[in-house]
Structure formats: C-alpha cells, structure tokens
N, C-alpha and C positions, 0 to 999 in steps of 0.2 A: 595504629596500624589504622590505615589505607582500603578501605572497601575496592575489590574492582569491580569497574563499571563494563559491563556486557553491552555491547548493541549490535543490533538485528539488524543487517542491512536491507535495505529498499527492498532489493527481491525478496527477501524473506518475509519481511511486514505485507507487502503484495499478495502473498500466497495464504500468511494466516488470514489475512483479513476476509480474503474471497472465500476462503473455505468456512471460515465463522460464519458467513452468509449462506453458506451452498449455493453459491454459484458457478457455472460454467465458467471459463476463460470467454469461451462466445458471448454469453450473456454479459459480462462485461465491457467487453468492448463493445458491444450494441449501445451499451447505454450510456460508454463513452464515445462513442461514434468515430471508432477508430478499428483496424482490423484486428482480427483473432491474434495473428501471428506478431503483431507489436506488442499487442499485452504481454502475449507469451514470453516476447525477448523480456519485457519488463522483470517478469514474475523469474526468468534464468540468469538475469541479472546482465545478459548482452549486450543492452541498451536501457540508457535512461530517458524518461518522458520529459521532456518538454516543460518549461515551464506553466504553459496554458493546460496541457494534460495532467500533470500534478496537480493541480488546482482542481480540475475537474475529476480525478481520484478522491483528492482530499472531500471534498462536496459526495461524493456519490458514498464513502463508507464512513461519512461524517466525523472526521478524523482532523487533527491539523496538519499543515504541509510539514512543522516540526516534527512529530511526530514519527511520520510517513520518513523523514531524513534521519531519525536519529537523534534529534537534538533533544527531541520530549518523550521521557520515557511512561509517563502516563498512559494509561490504557486508552482505547476508545472510549468515549461517554455511553455508549451502551453496553461496554465491559464492567463499568465500575460496578461496586457494592453500594 
C-alpha cells in the first residue's frame, strides 16, 4: 500500500513560513526589496516569484528552493528536532 503524498502549495508554504517568524507581509517585502502587494500575490497564489525572488525568499527563510516548490518535504532547518 502506497502512502498518499500531500504537497503544500508555494503560497501556503510562504504563509506558514512568514507566520512562524511572526513577520508582517510589509516586513517580508521590505527585506526582499519588493512591494507588499507583490508578496501578497505570492501568498495568495495570484502570481509566482521570479527565479531571483525565489532565491531571495529561500535565503530569507533559510529553506531550500526545493522546499518552497514542494519538491522537498523536509521542514526548514529552524523547525527540525
């Protein structure tokens, strides 16, 4: 019997990561050097970050791009036991 693999969409991962840090969208956008509305669109799934912004987000949250894109199911390093 195979186990079902549940993938969390990028938008939901971004929201979870931001909330875990207790940051506002404005704070994240400022750290990334983008408009708050742009980051809001990422979290709502209305648009996807460019490759450059994906790398910035990965660095900011200290997670891999694979994790953000759902290819890696391991939790972020700051959440490991």
